[in-house]
Backbone as numpy.savetxt, mean C-alpha at the origin, in Angstrom:
# Nx Ny Nz CAx CAy CAz Cx Cy Cz
7.71 3.41 -13.90 6.99 2.34 -13.25 5.49 2.59 -13.42
4.77 1.56 -13.79 3.32 1.62 -13.89 2.71 0.98 -12.65
1.91 1.76 -11.94 1.25 1.29 -10.73 -0.16 0.85 -11.07
-0.52 -0.37 -10.69 -1.86 -0.92 -10.94 -2.63 -0.91 -9.63
-3.83 -0.33 -9.64 -4.70 -0.36 -8.47 -5.48 -1.66 -8.49
-5.27 -2.50 -7.49 -5.98 -3.78 -7.41 -7.34 -3.58 -6.74
-7.39 -2.76 -5.70 -8.66 -2.43 -5.05 -8.43 -1.27 -4.08
-9.51 -0.54 -3.78 -9.47 0.53 -2.79 -10.77 0.48 -1.99
-10.65 0.77 -0.69 -11.79 0.68 0.21 -11.75 1.84 1.19
-12.91 2.39 1.55 -12.98 3.38 2.60 -12.78 2.65 3.93
-11.94 3.25 4.81 -11.58 2.56 6.04 -11.09 3.56 7.07
-11.69 3.61 8.25 -11.21 4.41 9.39 -10.90 5.84 9.01
-11.83 6.52 8.39 -11.67 7.91 7.96 -10.48 8.08 7.00
-10.33 7.15 6.12 -9.27 7.21 5.11 -9.58 6.21 4.01
-8.53 5.83 3.29 -8.68 4.89 2.17 -7.60 3.83 2.29
-8.01 2.58 2.16 -7.09 1.45 2.15 -7.00 0.96 0.72
-5.79 0.94 0.19 -5.61 0.51 -1.19 -4.62 -0.62 -1.30
-4.83 -1.47 -2.29 -3.91 -2.54 -2.61 -3.44 -2.31 -4.04
-2.13 -2.32 -4.23 -1.53 -1.94 -5.50 -0.46 -2.95 -5.90
-0.08 -2.93 -7.17 1.01 -3.79 -7.65 1.77 -3.08 -8.77
2.98 -3.56 -9.00 3.82 -3.03 -10.09 4.84 -4.09 -10.48
5.35 -3.99 -11.67 6.40 -4.89 -12.13 7.72 -4.43 -11.54
8.34 -5.28 -10.74 9.61 -4.94 -10.11 10.78 -5.43 -10.95
11.62 -4.49 -11.37 12.82 -4.88 -12.13 13.79 -5.64 -11.24
13.89 -5.24 -9.97 14.83 -5.88 -9.04 14.44 -7.33 -8.74
13.12 -7.55 -8.55 12.64 -8.89 -8.22 12.40 -9.74 -9.46
12.14 -9.08 -10.59 11.84 -9.80 -11.81 10.43 -10.38 -11.82
9.55 -9.82 -11.01 8.17 -10.28 -10.96 7.28 -9.15 -10.45
5.98 -9.41 -10.39 5.04 -8.40 -9.92 5.11 -8.32 -8.40
5.27 -7.12 -7.86 5.31 -6.89 -6.42 4.00 -6.21 -6.01
3.43 -6.66 -4.89 2.18 -6.11 -4.39 2.41 -5.44 -3.05
1.61 -4.43 -2.75 1.69 -3.77 -1.45 0.37 -3.12 -1.12
0.17 -2.87 0.16 -1.02 -2.18 0.64 -0.63 -0.86 1.24
-1.55 0.10 1.21 -1.29 1.42 1.79 -2.57 1.98 2.39
-2.45 2.53 3.60 -3.55 3.27 4.19 -3.25 4.75 4.00
-4.20 5.47 3.42 -4.03 6.90 3.14 -5.08 7.65 3.95
-4.66 8.41 4.98 -5.62 9.15 5.80 -6.39 10.18 4.97
-7.61 10.49 5.40 -8.46 11.43 4.67 -7.80 12.80 4.53
-7.02 13.22 5.53 -6.41 14.55 5.47 -5.15 14.63 4.60
-4.69 13.51 4.08 -3.50 13.50 3.22 -3.84 14.00 1.82
-2.98 14.86 1.29 -3.13 15.36 -0.07 -1.77 15.90 -0.52
-1.66 16.29 -1.77 -0.42 16.90 -2.25 -0.13 18.20 -1.51
-1.20 18.92 -1.16 -1.04 20.18 -0.45 -0.82 19.97 1.05
-1.21 18.81 1.58 -1.08 18.50 3.00 -0.45 17.12 3.17
0.86 17.00 2.92 1.50 15.69 3.06 1.51 15.24 4.52
1.47 13.94 4.73 1.51 13.36 6.08 2.69 12.39 6.16
3.16 12.07 7.38 4.27 11.12 7.52 3.90 9.74 6.99
4.92 8.99 6.62 4.72 7.63 6.08 5.41 6.64 7.01
4.74 5.53 7.27 5.33 4.42 8.03 5.42 3.24 7.09
6.63 2.73 6.85 6.84 1.58 5.97 6.91 0.32 6.83
6.17 -0.70 6.45 6.21 -1.99 7.13 6.59 -3.04 6.10
7.72 -3.70 6.31 8.18 -4.72 5.38 7.65 -6.08 5.82
7.03 -6.78 4.89 6.45 -8.09 5.20 7.54 -9.14 5.31
7.37 -10.04 6.26 8.30 -11.14 6.43 7.75 -12.41 5.79
8.20 -13.54 6.26 7.80 -14.82 5.67 6.32 -15.12 5.87
5.72 -14.63 6.95 4.32 -14.97 7.24 3.37 -13.81 6.96
3.81 -12.80 6.25 2.98 -11.63 6.00 2.97 -11.32 4.50
1.87 -10.74 4.04 1.80 -10.31 2.65 1.08 -8.97 2.58
0.80 -8.50 1.38 0.19 -7.18 1.21 -1.21 -7.10 1.81
-1.88 -8.21 2.03 -3.22 -8.20 2.59 -3.24 -8.34 4.10
-2.24 -8.97 4.69 -2.24 -9.21 6.13 -1.45 -8.16 6.92
-0.88 -7.19 6.24 -0.04 -6.22 6.95 -0.83 -5.42 7.99
-2.12 -5.22 7.78 -2.93 -4.46 8.74 -3.13 -5.18 10.06
-3.23 -6.49 10.04 -3.50 -7.22 11.27 -2.22 -7.62 12.00
-1.09 -7.51 11.38 0.18 -7.88 12.02 0.63 -6.74 12.84
C-alpha cells in the first residue's frame, strides 16, 4: 500500500496529518486523519484510538465530532 500525505500540521503538542491510499476493498481512494502526539516514536509507541466516520463525518471533521 502506498500512503500519500495530503497535509500535516503542528497541533496541541503533536502533529495532525491527513493521508490517503488506494483501497482495494473499496475500489477507490480512502482518506483518513491521524493525530500523532509529540512523544510517539518507534522507540516509544503510544496507544491508538480508532474513530470510524459515519454518514455525517469525514477525514477532516473527525476532530470536532
